[in-house]
N, C-alpha and C positions, 0 to 999 in steps of 0.2 A: 097709783103709788109712788112710791118717793122713789129715786134715784137708787135707794142702796140693791131695793128691796127687786128691784128692776135688770140688777145687773148678776144679784147675785140666782136668781131666775135664768138670764141670758147666760154663765156659766155651768147650771147646773142641768140645761139644755140640755147645751153643743159637748157636756163630755159622754154624753153616750155616744159610744162609738156605733156610730150607724151603718158607715156603708161596709166593716164589717158582718151587723147582723142581715141586711142586705149578699153579702157577699155567702152567707154560713144559711143564710135561710132558705137562699135558690139551689146550693149543694145541695142542701139535705134532706131537702120540703120540694124541690122539682118549679119550683112558682115564682116570681117574677113580680107580683106582685106586693112582697114588699120594699120593694125595687119604690112600689108610687107612694104606700106610706110610708119612708121611709122619705121620703122628698115631701112630703106633706106635710110629714109635722116639721123639716127643716125648715120650710116654705115660712111655715105659722108658725116661728122662730123669726127669722129674717122681717114679716109685718111689724111683729113686739113690738124688736128692734128696734124697727122707724118711727112705730110707731111713738117708742118710748125716748128715738133721740137717741140710738147708743146703736152705730153704725158701728165704732170702733168693738163693738161689741159679735157680730159675725166675725172679723175679719179674727180676732184670739179666739175665736168660736172653734171656728174652722180650724185649722193648725188642733187644736188642742182634738175635737172630733178625728183628726188625720193620727194627730200620734198614737192615743188610742189603740186606733180601729186598728195600726200596726202593733199599736202590742198584742193587741186582741191575738189574730193573729199570729203569734210568737206563740203566744201559751196554748191557744186549744190549738196550734199544729193545720192550721188549714190548705198546707203545706203540700197534702195527701192529696185534697181537692184539682191538683193542677187539672192538671187527667178533664172534670166538669171543666176546665173556664181556660181550653187552649184555642185563639192558640196564645193567652194570655197568661202569662203564674195570678194567684192571689194578689200578692202584693203592688203589678205592675195595673192588674185595674182596682184598689182603694186609690192608686192614684190616678186613673182615670175617671173614677167617680166620684176623688174627691172635687177633682177641675169642672168639671160638669154642676156635679151642686154646686160652684162656686161663678161659676159660669148663671145657672137662673138668678142663685141671690142678684148676680147685680144686676139684673137686667130689674131683681125685682127690685132694690132700693134705686133705679135711677128713677123711677117710675112714681112710685109713693112719694118721693124725693122730688117730683117735675109736678105731679095733683101738686103738692106742699104751697111747690114757690108760684102754678096757677091760682090758688086760693084765695092765696094771700096778692097776687093783681090784681086777683077781680074786688077784693075790699082796696086794696089802691084809689081802685080806677072807682067805685062806686064814692068811696071819699075827696075822692078829685071831681068826682058833677055834681057831689052836694055840697061842692066851696070847704071842703074841710071840715064841717059844720058837725062830721062826726057817724054813726051811724043810722039815730033815728034824724036827723035833720034838726036837732037843736041848738 
């Protein structure tokens, strides 16, 4: 997949207001499963961004998702469910959930980039061991 398509997919994927959908699903349906589903989708987007080496779009995407979530709270009047989210308001919970999501994604990015660096080091060690003759020893 080329870089332009991967950037487009990432931006479209991050435009979804995941935190708003979680709060709305929790308030209306009374289930916390929407948090797990949204976390899985965002983690998948983060892994995709790491594989395509588009880490900057994770940061940009989180900003977009946060802004769209805040806008949706205002448009859909989620403040009427503030009693449900006590002691926090819906706006505060968007911030808290967004920060938790960013921390999880930062952990994923650090793990995935460490794995990539480890693989490069192993390949470099093999090449040095073979006398820089390449992988097949020719």
